[in-house]
N, C-alpha and C positions, 0 to 999 in steps of 0.2 A: 643438692650438693652442699656439703658443709665445709667450713674452713678447715676443720680437723682432717677431713678426707683429702683435701687439696694438699695440705702439709704432709700427710702420710704418703701421698704419691711422690712428692718431691724427695722425701727422705728415702723412700724405697729405691728411687732411680739414681740418687746421688752416689758418686764414687768416693766421696769424702764427707766428713762432718759438715753440716751447714749451720752457720750462725743465724741468729734471729734476723739480723739485717739482710743476709743473703736470701732468706726465705721470703721476706717482705718484698725485696727487689724482684725476685722471680714471679711472685704473685701479681705484683703491680704491672709487670712488663707483659703479662699474658694478654692476648687479644682473642676475641671471639672469632674463630675461623670463618664464620659465615658473614659477619657484619664488619669485621676488622675494627670493632669498637671494644673498649675495655670491658672486661667482665665484671661480675658483681662484687668482686673483692678488690677492686682497683684502689679503694681508699683505706685499705687495711693498715693498721698501725702495729708497731712492734709490740706494744703491750697486749694487743689482741692475739698476736702470734705466740707470744710467751705463755699466755693463758691457755691457748689451744694445745701447745706442746705439753704443758703440765697435765692437761686433761687426757691427752693421748697416753702419757706415761702411766697415769692412774688406771685408765681403761685396760691397758695391756696387762697390768698386774691383776686386776679384778678378773679378767677373762682367762688368766693363766695361759697366756700365749707362749709359744716356743721362742719368742724373741722379746726384746725389751727396748725401750727408748732410753738412751744414756746421754748425759751431757758431758762432753769432753772439753779440754781446754779451748779448742778452736770451734766448737759448735755441738750440734745435736746429731746423733746417728743411731740407726737401728742396728741392733746386735743380737746374736743368738744368746739365749739364756745359758749361762755357764753349765747348768746341769745336763744340757744336751751335748756337751763337748765331746764325750766319747764317740758319739755317732758322727757328728760333724767332722771330727778329725779324720775320719776315713776318707773324706773327700779332699783332704789337704795332705798329700803324701810327702810334702816337703820336710826336709830334715829339721828336727826341733833345734832351736837356737841353744847354743851351749850356755849353761848357767854361769853367772858371774862368781868368781872366787871370793872367799871371805875378805882378802885384802882389797879387792876391787869394790866390794860392797861398802867396806869401811871408808874407803877413799871417796866414793860417790856420796855417801852420807855427809861427810865433812863438807864437800863442795856444795851439796844441796842446801845445807843449813847456813853456811857462812859465805855464800857467793855474793859478788865475785871475789875470788880468793887466789892468792899466788901459790904456786907449787911449793915454795919453801915453807909457807905457813902450814900447808897440809902436812908436809913432811915433819914439821915441828910437833904437830899433834900426834902423828902416827909413829914418829921415831925411826922411820926408815925411808929410804929413797923410793919414790913412786913413779919413776920414769916409765917402767914397763906397764904398770897398772894404768897410769894416765893415758898412755898410748892405746891400750885396750878399750878404755871408756870412750875415747874419741873415735876410734874405728867403729865402735858399735853405735855411734850417734847419740850417746847419752850425755856427753860433755863437749863443750866447744870453747874456743878462745873468746874472751869478752872484751879484750883490749889490753892496755898496759897500766900498771900502777904508777901514780905520780910520786914516786920515791926514787932515790938514787939507783941507777941501773935499770929503772923502768921494767921490772919483770912482768911477764905475761900474766894476765888474770884469767881464771877459768870459771865457767858457770854451766848449769845444766841446760838442756835443749828442750824444744817442744816435744821431741820424741820421748824424752825422759818422762814428761807429764803423761803422755799417752800410754807409755809402757806400764806405768804404775797406777793408772786410772785416776789421775789427779786433774782437776780443772785449773788449779793454780798452786803456787808454792805455799799459800796460807793453809792448804789442806794437809800439809805434812804434819805428822803427829808432834804435839808439844812444840810447835814451831817458834812461838815467842820465847818460851823458856830457854830453848837451846840456842837461839840466836843471841840471847843476852849473856849466856854463860861464858865466863872467861876461859879462854883456851891458850895453850902455849903459842908463841909466835916465833918466827925465825930470828935467829941472832947471827950477826955477821961472822962470828968466830965459831959457829956450830961445826963440830967435827964431821967428817964424812960418815954417812949412815949405811947400814946394810941394805942391799937392794931387794925389792919384792919382785915377783913375777905375776902377771895378770892371769 
Protein backbone atom coordinates (compact mmCIF):
# COMPACT_ATOMS: atom_id res chain seq x y z
CA UNK A 1 0.00 0.00 0.00
CA UNK A 2 1.46 3.34 -1.04
CA UNK A 3 0.78 6.88 0.11
CA UNK A 4 -0.36 7.75 -3.43
CA UNK A 5 -3.01 5.02 -3.33
CA UNK A 6 -4.31 6.19 0.03
CA UNK A 7 -4.58 9.75 -1.25
CA UNK A 8 -6.27 8.53 -4.43
CA UNK A 9 -8.90 6.73 -2.34
CA UNK A 10 -9.55 9.88 -0.32
CA UNK A 11 -9.91 12.04 -3.42
CA UNK A 12 -12.18 9.49 -5.09
CA UNK A 13 -14.48 9.36 -2.06
CA UNK A 14 -14.54 13.07 -1.24
CA UNK A 15 -17.58 15.15 -2.15
CA UNK A 16 -15.51 18.31 -2.37
CA UNK A 17 -11.91 19.38 -3.05
CA UNK A 18 -9.48 18.38 -0.31
CA UNK A 19 -6.66 20.60 0.88
CA UNK A 20 -3.26 19.12 1.66
CA UNK A 21 -3.92 19.68 5.34
CA UNK A 22 -7.28 17.87 5.19
CA UNK A 23 -5.63 14.90 3.50
CA UNK A 24 -2.91 14.78 6.15
CA UNK A 25 -5.50 14.94 8.92
CA UNK A 26 -7.55 12.12 7.39
CA UNK A 27 -4.49 9.91 6.98
CA UNK A 28 -3.18 10.53 10.49
CA UNK A 29 -6.61 9.94 12.03
CA UNK A 30 -7.00 6.50 10.48
CA UNK A 31 -6.60 3.47 12.71
CA UNK A 32 -5.94 -0.14 11.90
CA UNK A 33 -9.38 -1.80 12.30
CA UNK A 34 -7.77 -4.93 13.75
CA UNK A 35 -5.39 -3.43 16.28
CA UNK A 36 -6.90 0.06 16.74
CA UNK A 37 -3.37 1.38 16.40
CA UNK A 38 -2.21 4.06 13.95
CA UNK A 39 -1.34 2.80 10.50
CA UNK A 40 1.96 3.16 8.67
CA UNK A 41 1.29 6.71 7.48
CA UNK A 42 0.55 8.17 10.92
CA UNK A 43 3.57 10.48 10.73
CA UNK A 44 3.03 11.71 7.20
CA UNK A 45 3.82 15.39 6.59
CA UNK A 46 2.21 17.93 4.30
CA UNK A 47 5.32 18.05 2.12
CA UNK A 48 5.05 14.30 1.49
CA UNK A 49 1.37 14.58 0.63
CA UNK A 50 2.07 17.51 -1.71
CA UNK A 51 4.75 15.47 -3.48
CA UNK A 52 2.41 12.48 -3.77
CA UNK A 53 -0.33 14.67 -5.24
CA UNK A 54 2.03 16.00 -7.89
CA UNK A 55 3.09 12.44 -8.70
CA UNK A 56 -0.52 11.32 -9.06
CA UNK A 57 -1.17 14.25 -11.36
CA UNK A 58 1.77 13.25 -13.56
CA UNK A 59 0.81 9.56 -13.51
CA UNK A 60 -2.73 10.28 -14.71
CA UNK A 61 -1.39 12.35 -17.60
CA UNK A 62 1.15 9.69 -18.61
CA UNK A 63 -1.47 6.95 -18.39
CA UNK A 64 -3.93 9.06 -20.44
CA UNK A 65 -6.68 8.41 -17.94
CA UNK A 66 -10.21 9.67 -18.56
CA UNK A 67 -9.91 11.80 -15.43
CA UNK A 68 -7.34 14.22 -14.10
CA UNK A 69 -6.20 15.66 -10.80
CA UNK A 70 -6.72 19.40 -10.61
CA UNK A 71 -5.83 21.93 -7.96
CA UNK A 72 -8.60 24.39 -7.18
CA UNK A 73 -8.68 27.33 -4.82
CA UNK A 74 -9.82 25.19 -1.88
CA UNK A 75 -7.88 22.02 -2.60
CA UNK A 76 -7.35 19.04 -4.90
CA UNK A 77 -10.07 17.16 -6.76
CA UNK A 78 -10.46 14.40 -9.32
CA UNK A 79 -12.30 15.60 -12.42
CA UNK A 80 -13.23 14.17 -15.79
CA UNK A 81 -10.93 15.13 -18.64
CA UNK A 82 -12.77 17.86 -20.60
CA UNK A 83 -12.45 15.94 -23.87
CA UNK A 84 -14.93 13.37 -22.52
CA UNK A 85 -17.51 16.04 -21.72
CA UNK A 86 -19.89 15.17 -24.61
CA UNK A 87 -20.45 11.70 -23.13
CA UNK A 88 -20.42 12.65 -19.48
CA UNK A 89 -22.93 15.40 -20.16
CA UNK A 90 -25.49 12.73 -21.08
CA UNK A 91 -25.57 11.72 -17.42
CA UNK A 92 -26.22 15.29 -16.35
CA UNK A 93 -29.54 16.31 -17.90
CA UNK A 94 -29.78 19.49 -15.85
CA UNK A 95 -30.35 22.64 -17.81
CA UNK A 96 -27.16 24.41 -18.85
CA UNK A 97 -26.58 27.62 -16.91
CA UNK A 98 -27.32 30.74 -18.89
CA UNK A 99 -24.27 32.54 -20.15
CA UNK A 100 -23.35 35.92 -18.74
CA UNK A 101 -24.12 38.89 -20.92
CA UNK A 102 -21.35 41.15 -22.20
CA UNK A 103 -22.24 43.90 -19.66
CA UNK A 104 -22.13 41.32 -16.85
CA UNK A 105 -18.72 40.03 -17.96
CA UNK A 106 -17.35 43.56 -18.20
CA UNK A 107 -18.62 44.40 -14.73
CA UNK A 108 -17.28 41.15 -13.31
CA UNK A 109 -13.86 41.81 -14.82
CA UNK A 110 -13.66 45.28 -13.26
CA UNK A 111 -14.63 43.90 -9.85
CA UNK A 112 -12.19 40.99 -10.15
CA UNK A 113 -9.21 43.18 -10.95
CA UNK A 114 -9.94 46.13 -8.66
CA UNK A 115 -11.65 44.51 -5.68
CA UNK A 116 -12.86 45.48 -3.22
CA UNK A 117 -14.56 48.21 -5.20
CA UNK A 118 -17.61 50.42 -4.77
CA UNK A 119 -20.48 50.26 -7.25
CA UNK A 120 -20.04 53.94 -8.15
CA UNK A 121 -16.42 53.32 -9.17
CA UNK A 122 -17.45 50.44 -11.41
CA UNK A 123 -20.08 52.68 -12.96
CA UNK A 124 -17.46 55.39 -13.51
CA UNK A 125 -15.38 52.92 -15.54
CA UNK A 126 -18.30 51.50 -17.52
CA UNK A 127 -20.21 54.74 -17.90
CA UNK A 128 -23.57 53.13 -17.13
CA UNK A 129 -25.70 52.15 -14.16
CA UNK A 130 -24.91 48.57 -13.09
CA UNK A 131 -27.72 47.84 -10.62
CA UNK A 132 -29.27 45.07 -12.72
CA UNK A 133 -25.93 43.55 -13.70
CA UNK A 134 -24.64 43.61 -10.14
CA UNK A 135 -27.79 41.89 -8.90
CA UNK A 136 -27.33 39.17 -11.55
CA UNK A 137 -23.71 38.58 -10.54
CA UNK A 138 -24.68 38.31 -6.87
CA UNK A 139 -27.58 35.95 -7.59
CA UNK A 140 -25.21 33.67 -9.47
CA UNK A 141 -22.78 33.65 -6.56
CA UNK A 142 -19.93 35.30 -8.48
CA UNK A 143 -19.86 38.54 -6.48
CA UNK A 144 -20.53 39.35 -2.84
CA UNK A 145 -20.51 42.34 -0.47
CA UNK A 146 -17.08 42.81 1.09
CA UNK A 147 -17.91 45.56 3.58
CA UNK A 148 -18.11 49.34 3.43
CA UNK A 149 -15.63 51.94 2.22
CA UNK A 150 -14.16 54.32 4.79
CA UNK A 151 -15.32 57.42 2.89
CA UNK A 152 -18.32 59.74 3.29
CA UNK A 153 -21.54 57.82 2.82
CA UNK A 154 -19.69 54.55 3.47
CA UNK A 155 -20.76 52.86 0.20
CA UNK A 156 -20.82 49.08 -0.05
CA UNK A 157 -17.75 47.37 -1.48
CA UNK A 158 -17.94 44.33 -3.73
CA UNK A 159 -15.56 41.46 -4.41
CA UNK A 160 -15.55 38.12 -6.16
CA UNK A 161 -16.38 34.86 -4.38
CA UNK A 162 -14.87 31.42 -3.98
CA UNK A 163 -17.35 30.22 -6.60
CA UNK A 164 -15.90 32.78 -9.02
CA UNK A 165 -12.48 31.13 -8.67
CA UNK A 166 -13.95 27.65 -9.11
CA UNK A 167 -16.09 28.70 -12.08
CA UNK A 168 -13.12 30.12 -13.98
CA UNK A 169 -10.65 27.42 -12.87
CA UNK A 170 -8.44 29.71 -10.80
CA UNK A 171 -6.58 28.84 -7.61
CA UNK A 172 -6.32 32.48 -6.57
CA UNK A 173 -6.68 35.98 -7.98
CA UNK A 174 -3.00 36.14 -8.92
CA UNK A 175 -3.80 33.72 -11.76
CA UNK A 176 -5.95 36.32 -13.50
CA UNK A 177 -4.31 37.34 -16.81
CA UNK A 178 -1.97 40.35 -16.52
CA UNK A 179 -3.21 40.89 -12.97
CA UNK A 180 -0.44 43.21 -11.79
CA UNK A 181 -0.57 45.43 -14.85
CA UNK A 182 -4.34 45.85 -14.70
CA UNK A 183 -4.44 46.42 -10.96
CA UNK A 184 -1.99 49.33 -11.34
CA UNK A 185 -3.63 50.94 -14.36
CA UNK A 186 -5.40 54.23 -13.62
CA UNK A 187 -9.15 53.98 -14.11
CA UNK A 188 -11.93 56.57 -13.77
CA UNK A 189 -13.37 56.93 -10.28
CA UNK A 190 -16.76 58.16 -9.16
CA UNK A 191 -17.30 61.91 -8.83
CA UNK A 192 -19.94 63.35 -6.47
CA UNK A 193 -21.54 65.34 -9.29
CA UNK A 194 -21.59 62.52 -11.87
CA UNK A 195 -24.88 62.77 -13.84
CA UNK A 196 -27.29 59.82 -13.87
CA UNK A 197 -26.19 57.13 -16.33
CA UNK A 198 -28.08 54.82 -18.63
CA UNK A 199 -29.10 51.50 -17.06
CA UNK A 200 -27.81 48.09 -18.12
CA UNK A 201 -29.65 44.81 -17.88
CA UNK A 202 -27.95 41.57 -16.76
